[in-house]
N, C-alpha and C positions, 0 to 999 in steps of 0.2 A: 307354432304360429308361422305361416309362410310369409315372413316379412320380405325376404329376398325372393324375387320371382312372383310377386303379387301383381295383379292387373287391374287397373281402374275401370270404372263404369264409363268414363269419358276420357278422351285424350284431346286436349285443345291443340289444334293444328295451326301453328304459326310458322311461316316460311323462314328460311335463313335470311338474316338482315333485319328482322322485325325489331329486335332489341335496339340495334343501332338507330333505326328509324325513330323509335320511341325516345331515345336519349336526345337525338337531334331536335325532336319536337319540344321536349322539355326545355332545352337550351334556347329555343326560339327560332330554329331553322325550319326549312321545308313548309313554310306557310303560304306558298304561292297558290293563287287560284288556278294556275295552269296545271298543277298536279291533279286537282279534282277533275278538270275538263279532260285531261289526258286519260284518267281512269275511265270516265264516261265513254270516251271514244274507243278505247281498247277493249273494254268489257263488252260493248255493243258489237264490235268486230268479232270477238271470240265467240259470242253467241250466234252471230249471223243476223242481228237486228239492225235497224237503222238508227235507233236512239237508245241510250240508257241514261238514267238519272239516279243519283244516290240520295239516301236519307240516313238518319242516325241509327235506325233500327229496322228490322223486318216488319214490325208492326206499323211503324211510320210509313214504310214503303207501301203497305197494303192500303192504308188510309189515303195516301197520295194517289194510288191507282184508282180507287173509287171516286175520288173527287175529280180526277182528270177525265174520267169517262163522261161526267156531266149528266148522269141519269136523273130523272125527276125523283123527288122525294116520295117515299111510299112504294117504290118499285120493289118487286120481289127478287131476291138473289138466291139461287139454289146452291146449297152447300152439301158436301158429304156429311152425314150425321156423325161420323167418327173422325174427329179432327182436333186441332188445338183450339179450345173454345174461345180464346180471346179474339180470334179472327172474325167469326160471325157476330160477336158482341160489338166489334168496331163498326160493322155494317149497321147494326141496330142503333148504335149511338149516333150515327150519321143520318138516321132517318129512313133507312131501308128495312125491308122485312125479310129476315132470314127464313128460308124454307129448306127443310132437310130431307135428303133422299138417302136410301139405303146404300150399303157398300158391299163389295164382294168380301166374304169372310176370310178368304185365303190371301187376297192381295191388300185388303184394307182400303182399296180405292173404289170409287164409283164408276160404273160402266154406263154406256148410253142407255141401256135398258133400265137402269136405276133412275136416271135423270129424266128421261122422256115423260113418264107419268106425272111428274111434278110441274111440268111446263103449263102455264096458263096465259091468258091475255095480259096479265100483270107482270109477267116475268121480264125483268130488265137485263139480267146477267146470269151466267153460270160460272161457278168457281170450280175449275178442274184441279184437284190436288194430287200431287205425286208423293204419296206418303212413304216415309222411311227410305226414300231413294229409289222406290219402284215406280216407274212411269205408269200412269193410268192409260186407258185406251183413248189417248188424246186425239188420234186421227178421226175416229168415229164421233167423238164428242165435238170436235171442231166442225166436221161436216154437218152435224145436226144443228149446231148453233148458227152456222152460216145459212142453212136452209130456212131456219125460223127467224132470221134477222135478229138474233139475240147476241148481246155482247158476251165475250168469253175471256175470263181471266184465268191465269194459271198460277197456282200456288207452288212455287219451286223452292220453298224454304229448305226442303230435304233433298233437293234434286239438282243442285248446281253442277252442271257438267254431264247430265244424263242426255243421251242421244237416242232418238227413235228413227231408224233408217238413216242414220247419219245427220239428222237434224236435231238441234238442241231443243229441249223442252224450254218453254218460256217464249217460243217464237211461233207457236201454232195459233195462239189466240190474239186478242186485241192487246193485251198487256200480260207480261210475265212478271211475277213478284218474287224477289230473292231476299234471303236473310244471310247476313254475315256474322251472326251471333257466335259466341264462344263455343257452343256445342255443335255447330254445324261443320261441314267439311271445308268451308272457305272463310274462316273468321278473319275479320279485319279490325280487331279491337272494337268489335261491335259493327253496326252498320247494316244497311239494306239497299236494295235498288229495284227499279222497275225497268223493263225493256219493252220497246214497242217499235213497230215500223209504220205507225200511223202518225203523220206529221202534225195533225191537229191535236191529238192526244198529247204528244210530246210538247207542243207549244203551251197547252194549258198547264201541264205539269211544271214546266219551267216558270210560268207566271206564279203558280202557287208557291213553289220553292223560293222564289225571289222575295216573297212577303213573309216567309216563315222565320220564326226566331232562331238565332244561331246559339248553340250551347256555349257557355263560357269556357275559356281555355282551361281553367282549373277543373271543371267538370269533365272535359275531354281527357285531360291527363289522369285524373283519378280513375275513370272508367278503364282507360288503357292499361294502367299499372295493375289494376285488379285482374284484368284478363291475362296479363303476362304472368302474374303470380299463379293463376290457375293453370297456365301452361306448365309452369315449373312443377307444381304439385301433381300434375297428371303425367309426368315422366314416370314410367313404371318403377324405376329404382327409388326416386324421391317419394313417390306415393307409398311404397312399401315401408319407408322409414317414418312417415308422418301420418297420412290420412288412414292408411290401412289399420294400424294398431288402434286408432280411435274407433273405427268401425267395428273391430272385433270386440272392443270393450262395450260398445253400445249393444252389440248382439248378446253378449254375456249378461248385461243388465236388463235385457228385454226392452230397450229403448228404440225409437224410430231411427232408421239408418240414413240420416241426412237427406231425406227426400224433400224435394221442393213442394210448395203448396200447389194444389190443383183443384179442379172441379169448381164447386160453388164458392169456396173460399177465395180461390184465385180470381174468379169473376167479380166478386164483391170488391176486392182490392182494386182491380182495374177499373171498375165502374166508378169508383170514387177518386180516380187519379187525374181526371181532366186531360185525357190524352190529346196530343197535338202533333202536327208534322214538324220535324226539324231536319235540316239538310245534312248530308254527309260532310264530315270535316276533312281537312287536309291529311291528317294522320291516318284515318281510315282509308282514304284514297291511295296514299303512298304504300300501305301494306297490301291493298288490293292489287296494285301493280305488281308487287312481288308475288302474290298468290297466283296470278295468271301464268307465271312461269313454271308453277309446280302442281297445279290442281289436277291436271289430267293424270300425271304419274301417281299422285296421291290416291285418286279414285281407283286406279287400277290396282294399287296395293291393297286397298280395302276389299276389292273384289276377290283378290287372291286369298286373303284370309277368310273371307266369307265362304269361298268354295270348300275350304277344308272342313268347316263346320257342317256345311250342307251335305258333303259326301260322307262324313262320319256319322251324322245324326239322322239321315234321311229315313232310316227304317227303325228308329228307336220308338218303342211303344209309348204313347202318351206325350210325345214331343212332336210339334209341328214346325218345320223349317220354312223360311220365306220362299214363296213361289215367284219365279220370274216368268211372266207371260207376255211381256212386250218391252222392247227396248233393252237397255243395258243397265239393270239394277246396280246402283253403286253402293248400296248398303251403308248409307249415312248412319242408320241404326239397323241392327240385326235383331228383328223381333222373333223370339222363340214363342211358340204357342204351347201353353202348359195348362193342364186342368186347373181351374181357379182354386180348387181345394188343395192343390199340391204345389202351386207356384212359389209360395213363400218358403216352403220346405226346401225346394230346389235352390232358391236364392240363398238361404242360410247355409246349405251344404256347400255351395260353391264358394261362399265367402270364407268358410272355414278352411278351404283348400287353396285360398289365394286369389280368388276371382270375384271382384265386385261386379254387381249388375244393378239394374234399376227397373222400377216399374215405369209404365208409360205416362207421358204427359198428354197423351191423346185421350179424349173422352167421348162418350155417347152424349152429344149435345142435347138431344131430346130429353135427357133425364136431368138436365141442369135447370135450376129454378129460373135464372134470368133469361134463359133461351127456350124454355119449354113452352110449346104452343098451348093455347087454352083448351083445345080439344084433346081427348084421350089419345094416347099413343096407339097407333095401329100396328106397328111392327116392333116386336121385342127380340128379333133374331140376334141382334148385336148389343142388347141392352147392357151386358156386362163384359163386353169385349176387352175393355182395358184391364179387367181382372185376370185375364188369361195370358197377358203379354209380359215377357221378361226380356228387357233389352240388353244385348251384349255388345261391347265395343270390339270392332274388328279393324280398327285403324292400323295402318302399316307400321306404326311405331312399335306395335306388339309383334314379337317374332313369331314366325309360323310354327315353331316348336311349341310355343305357349298355346296357340290355337289347338294344336293336336292334344296337348295335355288337358285343355279345357274339355275337348270332346270326350277324352277318356273318363274324365270325372263325371260328365253328364251320363255317359253310358253306365258307369259304376253306380250312380245314384238310381238309375232305372233298373238295375239288376242284370245288365248285360256285360259280357266280358269286353275288354279292349280288343280292337282289331289288330 
């Protein structure tokens, strides 16, 4: 059993100083409103936007973005059909009509030619999603939205720090939406944010946040401590001594490998949770300020690790590596494409050799009960896309030597010799 040298499916990225900031918060320090406003200002400046405002989660940030746009109820919002399904469900719960367009099967993003046929006189907004850290064709989408006088939101949950021709994603549309959850590249003990250069949108968002309930200090502390422990458990050495043996035992017993709920089960749970907007807290903002000093270097480290896999696996039969077609893919997630019939076999093989991996949290939303349109689905090209994806962690806490060892194992599984 490869306890020493095992690699987790996720590595929580907390910057230096996070634990000290957490302890100060528990002891009652760093509670100034000025910390939150400072983060808003510096995050907006880093992005190149006029305004940013924070929330307690990425989901809450998306809800804030929709309400700040002020669209009439019943308006249609075009989503990529392959996405995190809670996001279109939020729109539906707020009284909007999700409409799903196809995606490019190689980038998992929607291009203008996928979106344009779905535009009708009832279209109020388009959500351009930058999935897995790969920017979508945002310039073309932004031009199309502008010409049609349609609002444009950008889902940057996987793309904090991605640039297209030097310009940050999240600044091409009316609003950019960001997530600072533990599994993202810029976690802040949870949290989310919106960014906009529209003064009216920013003013409405501030008014909404001013009336939003603030989580209790105990709830904030409990959530932050949970994230810190996940940070600890996802250090490769600690992971190898704790979580990895448990995963190997589960594999031996034929049990599920600690996968989170998804699909219809996830949507049913969220649908009954009475979701609401809550503002970012001082602890999240303080860690966000620390993150801004490190995020660009972190993203470059993930790119370096991803390049190793792409170079080693680009010609392996039955394995599809991520394609970069626009901007600077930061590989928040590295999605390998594998034959759905063989994906679990590869996953189990890698786990036996010290590499944990995970199935995707993204789903074909047109196949989910709470989001499925009444009419029969017309395009099944990506109906089981999620069944072909195996997500690999390439965060820079993992040494490049381990990335090369991972590539050798995948080549061996496929029957090819190591390079």
